[in-house]
N, C-alpha and C positions, 0 to 999 in steps of 0.2 A: 504494500500500500504506500502511496505517496502522501506524506504528511508534511505540512508546513508549520513551522513554529515562528511566531512573531513575539519577540521580546521587547516590550515597551519600557525601556529603561529611562531613567531620569534625564540622562544626557543623550543616549544613543538608542535608536530603534534598530533591531536586528531581524532579518528574515533568513530563515534556514529551511531549505527544502531537501528532504531525503526520502529514500526508500527504506521503510521499516523492515522489509523482508531481507534485503541484502546489506542493510546498514551502510549504503552508499550515499554520500552527500552529493546532491545533484546541483545545487545552486545556493549561493549565500550572498548577502549584500547588507550593508549597514548605512545608516543615515544619521547625521548629527542633528537631531530634532531639538535638543535643549528643552525638553518638556517642562523641566522644573524652573527654567529661567524666568525671573520676574514674579515668582509667587510661592515657591516651595516652602520658604521659611514662614509664610503666612497661611499655609494650608490651603492654597488655591492654585488653580491653573489659570494663567493669564489667557486672554482671548487670542493673542498672537500665538501662544504656544499651542492652543487648541487647533488653530488653523494650520500650523506647521505639522502637527500630528496627523490631522485628517488628510492632508495632502500626501504625506508619506505613506499612510495606510492605504490610500487609494492606489498609489503606485505599486505597493506590495501586493494588493489584491489582484492587480493585472498580471504581475509575475506568476501568481498562483494559478491563474487561468491559463497562462502560456505553458506552464509545466503540468497541466492536467492534475492538479492537486486534488486529492479526495477528502482530505480532512485538514482543517486549519485550527491550530491551538494558539490563542493569543493571550499572552500573560502580561498583566500589569503589576508593577512593583512599587517602590517607595513613593514616587511622586503621585501616582494614582491612588494608592491606598490612604494617603494623608490628605488629599485634596477634597474639600467639602463640596466642590462643584464637578467632580470627576464624572458624574452621571451625564453631564452635558455632552462630553466626548463619547462616552459609552453608548448612549442612546442614538447619537448621530451615526456612529459607525455601524451599529446594529441595523438601523433603518436603511441607510444608504448603501452599505457594502455587504450586509448580511454576515458580518463578523462579530461574534460575541467575545468580548474581552473579559477574561477571568482575573480578578484582582486577588493576589495571594498574600498571605501574611509573611512576616519576616522569617518565621520558622519554616514555613513551607518553602520559601525562597532558598534558605540555607540547605534544606534537604535535597532540593532539585539541583543545586550547585554541586553537592556531593555526588549525586547520581551521574552528572556529567563528568566530573573530574575522575571518578573511579574507572571510567572507560579508558583512561590514559595512564593510570598509576595503580600499581598492584597492592599498595598499602601493606607491604611486608613488615613494616614498622608503623606505629601510629604516626600520624602527621596532622598538622593544622593547616586547613585551607583558609586562604584570605581572598575575598572577592571585593574589589574596590568599585563601588558604584557611584553614580552621581548623587543619589539620595541617601543611600545607606551603604554600610560596609558589613559583610558577613564574616564571621569567624566560626570555623567548624573543626573541632577535634574529632578525628575518625580513625578507624582501623578497618580490617577486612569485614567486620561484622556490621559496620555502618557508623554513623555519627554517634558519639556519646556525650559531647558537649556542643551546642550550637546556639549562637546568639547573633542577632542583627541589631546594629546600632545606627541611629540617624546622624551619621557623621560623613555622609558622602561629599565628594569634592564640590559638587554644585552648591550644596548647602554652605560649605565653608567659604566658597568663592563669593557668595552673596551675603554672608554674615559679617565679614570684615572688609575693611579697605586695606589695600596692600601697595607697597612701593614696588618699583621695577628697577633692579631685581629686588627680591624680598629682603627686607632688613632683618637683623637679628631679633628685633622686637616683633616683627611679623611672624617669624618662625616660632618664637616663644609663645605668642598668642595662640597659634594653632596647637602647639604641643600641650599647653595648659588646658585648652578646650578638650582635646582628646583625653587627657588625664581625668578631667571632671566627668566625662561621659563613659569612658571605657575601662578605667584602671582596675575596677573590681574584677573584671573578667580575667585579667592577667595575674591575679593573686592565686589563681588555681594552678594545679600542676598540669602543664601543657606539654605536648610533644616537642621534640627538638628538630623536627623536620617541618619546613614551611613549603606549602604548595600555593603559588600564586595562580589564581584562576583567570586565564584569558585576559581580555581587556587591557587595562593599564600595564599589566605584567608583560604582555606581548610587546608593548612599546618599550618597556625597560630592557627586554632582551635585545630589541633592535638597536637601541641606543648603545647598549653595552658592546654588542658584537658588530655593529655597523653593517648589518645585513638583515634581510627580511626573515621573519619567524615562519619557517616552513617545517612544520612538525607532522610526521606521519602517524597521527593519532596516538602520540605518546608524550608524556611529560618529560621535559628536558632539564637536566641538572645544570646549575650555573655556579661558578666559584663565588663564595660568599664575600671575600675581601674585595674583589673587583666589582661585585654587585653593589656593595656599600659605597665604593668610590663613585660609581655611576650615579647613585642616588644623590650624593653630595653635589655632583656636577650639575644635575638637573635643578636642584634646589637653588643654586646660586646663579643660574642662567638668566639672561634677560629675555624679554618677549621677542626681541629681534633675533636673538640667537636661536630660539625655538622655532620661530617662523622660517628660518633658513635651514633648519635641520630636517633632512628628507626622511629621517627615521622616526619623527614624531608626526603622527597623522593630524590632520587639521582639527578634528574634534577634540584633540587632547593638548593642543599647543598652549591654550590659556591655563589649563588646570594641572598640567603635568607636575609642577613643583609641589602642589598640594598633595597629590598622590604619592610623591616621593617622600615628603615629610612624614606622611602617615605611615608609610612602609618602614622608614628608618625608625620612627618612634616604636613601632611594634617590635622590630629587631632589638631595640634597646630594652624592651620590657621582658624579653624572653631569653632563652638560652639556645637559640636556633643554631644548629651545626651544619645544616644542609638545606639548600633551597632548590626547588623544582618550579618550572613554569609549565602549566598545562594549557593546551590549546582549547580545551573544552570547559564549559561552565553551564549556566542554567539552561540555555537554549538546547544544548545537546542532551541534557538530562530530561528535558521535556520531550524531545524528539524520540528518544528511545525508551522512555518509561512506559 
């Protein structure tokens, strides 16, 4: 059966089309919709964001027709579950495109991320998955049996970007503000005994890989190990970069050029809270978990 998954993220909408029988991915595309821009911290979707979202979903629906998709699963995450007016978009999409958007909880999101990542990593040892979103960030401690600790925090990069004003490049005060905010929201999670293996789930972590290695992330359905010292150095480089430097960097895609330093600060902060000894980057995340679940 041909199934399409639409992941309506706070920053990025992803369309993934695959054959569930052969597990072949047939087509994929992403669009930087910025659904949470202009309203996420106030619990609303701006009218401009709703228009951008509908335009992209209309394009995605056409791709599904072209690929003779038999089933579409459309998943809404942080921005949609927190917006008091999300029904405006949901009803319009249902009426005009025949697509029903399912809004999932943070815990459901974390479990689906695990389902995607486990297709690329054997979990011979317990590992902690980190998924950096625009609205939320998920942390999932898991082993072969599945997740045993999972939590979603509303500290996504779009929320941070709109919460504070920043200099270019980020000042030490800017960095401290972000780290203090992360501590106030997430520090209790890191007081638990956590695995010493970190798996970065797709998204920003793919960009980190490409900046680190200066080549595109082309993974044959497996998580790739990266050297931890060089990885930290790469994070530091992104954090102190200027907007102009990021704009000129071909390994930072357009939808991440503004917020890459925030994702890097968050990742470095996590490394400083833990005793991570090994880092993997997985090409799969929520959308693959939905596709094959």
